[in-house]
MILO-27134 format. One record per residue (C-alpha): residue number from 1; residue in one letter; chain; x, y, z. Coordinates in steps of 0.5 Angstrom, whole numbers, plus 2048, in hexadecimal, padded with zeros to 3 digits. Layout:
<atoms>
atom k = NUM&r = a&c = A&xx = X&yy = Y&zz = Z
...
</atoms>
This chain:
<atoms>
atom k = 1&r = m&c = A&xx = 7EF&yy = 7DD&zz = 80D
atom k = 2&r = g&c = A&xx = 7F6&yy = 7DE&zz = 809
atom k = 3&r = s&c = A&xx = 7F2&yy = 7DE&zz = 802
atom k = 4&r = l&c = A&xx = 7EC&yy = 7E3&zz = 805
atom k = 5&r = f&c = A&xx = 7F2&yy = 7E8&zz = 806
atom k = 6&r = c&c = A&xx = 7F5&yy = 7E7&zz = 7FF
atom k = 7&r = i&c = A&xx = 7EE&yy = 7E8&zz = 7FC
atom k = 8&r = l&c = A&xx = 7EC&yy = 7EE&zz = 801
atom k = 9&r = a&c = A&xx = 7F3&yy = 7F1&zz = 7FF
atom k = 10&r = f&c = A&xx = 7F2&yy = 7F0&zz = 7F8
atom k = 11&r = a&c = A&xx = 7EB&yy = 7F3&zz = 7F7
atom k = 12&r = l&c = A&xx = 7ED&yy = 7F9&zz = 7FB
atom k = 13&r = l&c = A&xx = 7F3&yy = 7FA&zz = 7F7
atom k = 14&r = l&c = A&xx = 7F0&yy = 7F8&zz = 7F0
atom k = 15&r = p&c = A&xx = 7ED&yy = 800&zz = 7F0
atom k = 16&r = l&c = A&xx = 7F4&yy = 803&zz = 7F1
atom k = 17&r = a&c = A&xx = 7F7&yy = 7FF&zz = 7EB
atom k = 18&r = c&c = A&xx = 7F2&yy = 802&zz = 7E7
atom k = 19&r = a&c = A&xx = 7F2&yy = 809&zz = 7E9
atom k = 20&r = t&c = A&xx = 7F6&yy = 80E&zz = 7E5
atom k = 21&r = s&c = A&xx = 7F7&yy = 814&zz = 7E9
atom k = 22&r = i&c = A&xx = 7F7&yy = 81B&zz = 7E6
atom k = 23&r = k&c = A&xx = 7FC&yy = 821&zz = 7E8
atom k = 24&r = y&c = A&xx = 7FB&yy = 828&zz = 7E5
atom k = 25&r = c&c = A&xx = 802&yy = 82B&zz = 7E4
atom k = 26&r = d&c = A&xx = 7FF&yy = 831&zz = 7E7
atom k = 27&r = n&c = A&xx = 7FB&yy = 830&zz = 7EE
atom k = 28&r = s&c = A&xx = 7F6&yy = 834&zz = 7EC
atom k = 29&r = g&c = A&xx = 7F4&yy = 830&zz = 7E6
atom k = 30&r = d&c = A&xx = 7F1&yy = 837&zz = 7E3
atom k = 31&r = y&c = A&xx = 7F2&yy = 834&zz = 7DC
atom k = 32&r = v&c = A&xx = 7ED&yy = 835&zz = 7D6
atom k = 33&r = v&c = A&xx = 7EE&yy = 82D&zz = 7D5
atom k = 34&r = k&c = A&xx = 7EB&yy = 82A&zz = 7DB
atom k = 35&r = v&c = A&xx = 7ED&yy = 822&zz = 7DB
atom k = 36&r = s&c = A&xx = 7E9&yy = 81D&zz = 7DE
atom k = 37&r = d&c = A&xx = 7EC&yy = 817&zz = 7DD
atom k = 38&r = v&c = A&xx = 7F1&yy = 813&zz = 7DA
atom k = 39&r = k&c = A&xx = 7F1&yy = 80C&zz = 7D8
atom k = 40&r = i&c = A&xx = 7F7&yy = 807&zz = 7D6
atom k = 41&r = s&c = A&xx = 7F6&yy = 801&zz = 7D3
atom k = 42&r = p&c = A&xx = 7F9&yy = 7FD&zz = 7D4
atom k = 43&r = n&c = A&xx = 7FB&yy = 7FE&zz = 7DB
atom k = 44&r = p&c = A&xx = 800&yy = 7FD&zz = 7DD
atom k = 45&r = v&c = A&xx = 804&yy = 7FF&zz = 7D6
atom k = 46&r = v&c = A&xx = 807&yy = 7F9&zz = 7D2
atom k = 47&r = p&c = A&xx = 80E&yy = 7FB&zz = 7CE
atom k = 48&r = g&c = A&xx = 80D&yy = 7F9&zz = 7C7
atom k = 49&r = k&c = A&xx = 806&yy = 7FA&zz = 7C7
atom k = 50&r = p&c = A&xx = 801&yy = 7FF&zz = 7C5
atom k = 51&r = t&c = A&xx = 7FF&yy = 804&zz = 7CB
atom k = 52&r = t&c = A&xx = 7F9&yy = 808&zz = 7CB
atom k = 53&r = f&c = A&xx = 7F8&yy = 80E&zz = 7D0
atom k = 54&r = d&c = A&xx = 7F1&yy = 811&zz = 7CF
atom k = 55&r = i&c = A&xx = 7F0&yy = 818&zz = 7D2
atom k = 56&r = s&c = A&xx = 7E9&yy = 81A&zz = 7D4
atom k = 57&r = a&c = A&xx = 7E9&yy = 821&zz = 7D4
atom k = 58&r = s&c = A&xx = 7E4&yy = 828&zz = 7D3
atom k = 59&r = t&c = A&xx = 7E5&yy = 82F&zz = 7D1
atom k = 60&r = g&c = A&xx = 7E0&yy = 835&zz = 7D1
atom k = 61&r = q&c = A&xx = 7E3&yy = 837&zz = 7CB
atom k = 62&r = n&c = A&xx = 7E4&yy = 835&zz = 7C4
atom k = 63&r = l&c = A&xx = 7EB&yy = 833&zz = 7C2
atom k = 64&r = s&c = A&xx = 7ED&yy = 833&zz = 7BB
atom k = 65&r = n&c = A&xx = 7F5&yy = 832&zz = 7BB
atom k = 66&r = g&c = A&xx = 7FB&yy = 831&zz = 7C0
atom k = 67&r = k&c = A&xx = 800&yy = 82B&zz = 7C2
atom k = 68&r = v&c = A&xx = 800&yy = 826&zz = 7C8
atom k = 69&r = v&c = A&xx = 807&yy = 825&zz = 7CB
atom k = 70&r = i&c = A&xx = 808&yy = 81E&zz = 7CE
atom k = 71&r = r&c = A&xx = 80E&yy = 81D&zz = 7D3
atom k = 72&r = v&c = A&xx = 810&yy = 817&zz = 7D7
atom k = 73&r = t&c = A&xx = 814&yy = 816&zz = 7DC
atom k = 74&r = y&c = A&xx = 817&yy = 810&zz = 7E0
atom k = 75&r = f&c = A&xx = 81A&yy = 811&zz = 7E7
atom k = 76&r = g&c = A&xx = 81A&yy = 818&zz = 7E6
atom k = 77&r = v&c = A&xx = 81F&yy = 818&zz = 7E0
atom k = 78&r = q&c = A&xx = 81B&yy = 81B&zz = 7D9
atom k = 79&r = v&c = A&xx = 81B&yy = 815&zz = 7D4
atom k = 80&r = h&c = A&xx = 817&yy = 817&zz = 7CF
atom k = 81&r = t&c = A&xx = 814&yy = 81D&zz = 7CC
atom k = 82&r = e&c = A&xx = 80F&yy = 81E&zz = 7C5
atom k = 83&r = t&c = A&xx = 80A&yy = 823&zz = 7C3
atom k = 84&r = h&c = A&xx = 804&yy = 821&zz = 7BF
atom k = 85&r = n&c = A&xx = 800&yy = 827&zz = 7BA
atom k = 86&r = l&c = A&xx = 7F9&yy = 827&zz = 7BF
atom k = 87&r = c&c = A&xx = 7F5&yy = 825&zz = 7B9
atom k = 88&r = e&c = A&xx = 7F9&yy = 81F&zz = 7B7
atom k = 89&r = e&c = A&xx = 7F7&yy = 81C&zz = 7BD
atom k = 90&r = i&c = A&xx = 7EF&yy = 81E&zz = 7BD
atom k = 91&r = s&c = A&xx = 7EB&yy = 821&zz = 7B8
atom k = 92&r = c&c = A&xx = 7EB&yy = 829&zz = 7B8
atom k = 93&r = p&c = A&xx = 7E8&yy = 82D&zz = 7B9
atom k = 94&r = i&c = A&xx = 7E6&yy = 82B&zz = 7C0
atom k = 95&r = t&c = A&xx = 7DF&yy = 82D&zz = 7C2
atom k = 96&r = a&c = A&xx = 7DE&yy = 830&zz = 7C9
atom k = 97&r = g&c = A&xx = 7DC&yy = 82A&zz = 7CE
atom k = 98&r = k&c = A&xx = 7DF&yy = 823&zz = 7CF
atom k = 99&r = f&c = A&xx = 7E4&yy = 81F&zz = 7CB
atom k = 100&r = v&c = A&xx = 7E9&yy = 81A&zz = 7CB
atom k = 101&r = l&c = A&xx = 7F0&yy = 81A&zz = 7C9
atom k = 102&r = s&c = A&xx = 7F3&yy = 814&zz = 7C7
atom k = 103&r = h&c = A&xx = 7FA&yy = 812&zz = 7C6
atom k = 104&r = t&c = A&xx = 7FD&yy = 80C&zz = 7C4
atom k = 105&r = q&c = A&xx = 804&yy = 809&zz = 7C4
atom k = 106&r = s&c = A&xx = 809&yy = 803&zz = 7C4
atom k = 107&r = l&c = A&xx = 80F&yy = 803&zz = 7C9
atom k = 108&r = p&c = A&xx = 814&yy = 800&zz = 7C8
atom k = 109&r = i&c = A&xx = 815&yy = 7F9&zz = 7C9
atom k = 110&r = f&c = A&xx = 81C&yy = 7FB&zz = 7CE
atom k = 111&r = t&c = A&xx = 818&yy = 800&zz = 7D2
atom k = 112&r = p&c = A&xx = 81A&yy = 7FF&zz = 7D9
atom k = 113&r = p&c = A&xx = 814&yy = 7FD&zz = 7DE
atom k = 114&r = g&c = A&xx = 812&yy = 802&zz = 7E4
atom k = 115&r = l&c = A&xx = 80E&yy = 808&zz = 7E5
atom k = 116&r = y&c = A&xx = 80E&yy = 80D&zz = 7E0
atom k = 117&r = t&c = A&xx = 80B&yy = 814&zz = 7E0
atom k = 118&r = l&c = A&xx = 807&yy = 817&zz = 7DA
atom k = 119&r = r&c = A&xx = 806&yy = 81F&zz = 7DA
atom k = 120&r = i&c = A&xx = 802&yy = 821&zz = 7D4
atom k = 121&r = t&c = A&xx = 801&yy = 828&zz = 7D3
atom k = 122&r = m&c = A&xx = 7FD&yy = 82B&zz = 7CD
atom k = 123&r = e&c = A&xx = 7FE&yy = 832&zz = 7CA
atom k = 124&r = d&c = A&xx = 7FA&yy = 836&zz = 7C5
atom k = 125&r = e&c = A&xx = 7FC&yy = 839&zz = 7BF
atom k = 126&r = l&c = A&xx = 7FF&yy = 83F&zz = 7C3
atom k = 127&r = n&c = A&xx = 803&yy = 83A&zz = 7C7
atom k = 128&r = q&c = A&xx = 7FE&yy = 83C&zz = 7CD
atom k = 129&r = q&c = A&xx = 7FD&yy = 836&zz = 7D2
atom k = 130&r = l&c = A&xx = 7F7&yy = 833&zz = 7D2
atom k = 131&r = t&c = A&xx = 7F9&yy = 82E&zz = 7D6
atom k = 132&r = c&c = A&xx = 7FE&yy = 82A&zz = 7DA
atom k = 133&r = i&c = A&xx = 7FD&yy = 823&zz = 7DE
atom k = 134&r = s&c = A&xx = 801&yy = 81E&zz = 7E0
atom k = 135&r = f&c = A&xx = 800&yy = 817&zz = 7E2
atom k = 136&r = n&c = A&xx = 805&yy = 810&zz = 7E4
atom k = 137&r = f&c = A&xx = 803&yy = 80A&zz = 7E0
atom k = 138&r = s&c = A&xx = 807&yy = 803&zz = 7E1
atom k = 139&r = i&c = A&xx = 80B&yy = 7FF&zz = 7DC
atom k = 140&r = r&c = A&xx = 80C&yy = 7F8&zz = 7DE
atom k = 141&r = f&c = A&xx = 80D&yy = 7F2&zz = 7DA
atom k = 142&r = g&c = A&xx = 807&yy = 7EE&zz = 7DC
atom k = 143&r = s&c = A&xx = 803&yy = 7EE&zz = 7E3
atom k = 144&r = l&c = A&xx = 7FF&yy = 7F3&zz = 7E7
atom k = 145&r = v&c = A&xx = 802&yy = 7FA&zz = 7E8
atom k = 146&r = f&c = A&xx = 7FF&yy = 7FF&zz = 7ED
atom k = 147&r = n&c = A&xx = 7FF&yy = 806&zz = 7EB
atom k = 148&r = s&c = A&xx = 800&yy = 80C&zz = 7EF
</atoms>
């Protein structure tokens, strides 16, 4: 009976371990770029190892230039910020339709484990916000972690 309970609990909670819940910064989500999915690999993130964030999105217009701003918070405190040229993260121009923005980074080996929030903002060359999302990710030293 105990084994059956463990198997059932694992089966019910496994989708939570793989899901990345995306929140728009503006509740209306009325942005030029619409984000449909974020995949994190590996998940959970392992300090000292490369981690890739694949952001699946779409737009109704061509995008030729801009920037991507990444902000990371840990227990509500901003711990890291970086800005990248959009065309260094993805081949430009981005034509109207679906695209995937991929960013790979290795976190320092001494990064403390826990739940982090990543906020990504895309802006055009005139600093107009194209999209703004946030999502949680976990850093652990090995075992299965559940994202919220």
